[in-house]
ZAMARGU-4260 file (C-alpha; in steps of 0.2 Angstrom, whole numbers, plus 5000, padded with zeros to 4 digits):
<rodrens>
0) 5282/4946/5377 | 5283/4928/5379 | 5264/4926/5377 | 5265/4936/5361 | 5277/4923/5353
5) 5267/4908/5358 | 5257/4901/5344 | 5239/4895/5348 | 5229/4882/5338 | 5215/4891/5330
10) 5218/4900/5313 | 5213/4918/5319 | 5225/4918/5333 | 5239/4911/5322 | 5238/4926/5310
15) 5237/4938/5324 | 5252/4930/5333 | 5262/4930/5317 | 5258/4949/5314 | 5263/4952/5332
20) 5279/4942/5331 | 5284/4951/5315 | 5281/4968/5323 | 5292/4962/5338 | 5306/4956/5327
25) 5305/4972/5317 | 5307/4983/5333 | 5321/4972/5339 | 5330/4973/5322 | 5328/4992/5321
30) 5335/4994/5339 | 5350/4982/5336 | 5354/4991/5319 | 5354/5008/5327 | 5365/5002/5341
35) 5377/4994/5328 | 5377/5011/5318 | 5382/5020/5334 | 5396/5008/5337 | 5402/5010/5319
40) 5402/5028/5320 | 5412/5028/5337 | 5425/5015/5331 | 5426/5020/5312 | 5445/5021/5313
45) 5447/5003/5319 | 5443/4991/5304 | 5443/4976/5315 | 5428/4982/5325 | 5419/4988/5309
50) 5421/4971/5301 | 5414/4963/5317 | 5399/4974/5317 | 5395/4969/5299 | 5396/4951/5304
55) 5386/4954/5319 | 5372/4962/5309 | 5371/4948/5297 | 5370/4935/5311 | 5356/4944/5318
60) 5347/4945/5301 | 5350/4926/5298 | 5342/4923/5315 | 5327/4934/5311 | 5326/4924/5294
65) 5326/4908/5303 | 5310/4914/5313 | 5301/4924/5300 | 5306/4915/5283 | 5305/4932/5273
70) 5317/4932/5258 | 5320/4951/5260 | 5328/4948/5277 | 5339/4934/5270 | 5345/4945/5255
75) 5349/4959/5268 | 5359/4947/5278 | 5368/4940/5263 | 5373/4958/5258 | 5379/4962/5275
80) 5389/4946/5276 | 5397/4950/5259 | 5401/4968/5265 | 5408/4961/5281 | 5419/4949/5271
85) 5425/4963/5260 | 5429/4974/5275 | 5438/4960/5283 | 5448/4956/5268 | 5454/4974/5266
90) 5458/4973/5285 | 5469/4957/5284 | 5481/4966/5272 | 5485/4978/5285 | 5489/4965/5298
95) 5504/4957/5288 | 5513/4974/5286
</rodrens>
């Protein structure tokens, strides 16, 4: 996997490595998302864990955006972060009671 992520100097290998890197990040992103969904389903009655998972997902997407620089990934991370903030704000009200 480390050889795929290395970038060589000639132009043909640059394009091939970029495609391979995008595919690897795609597979990693899908597997992390499926794992997060499983955690969300298991702990759906605990709002603290649900909010944490939304923040975790947005953090992973921000990392992928820093590597790939695709605006769709950035927008997805922003939306998940906003959902996490909303979930967290509804959860904070329950703590003060």
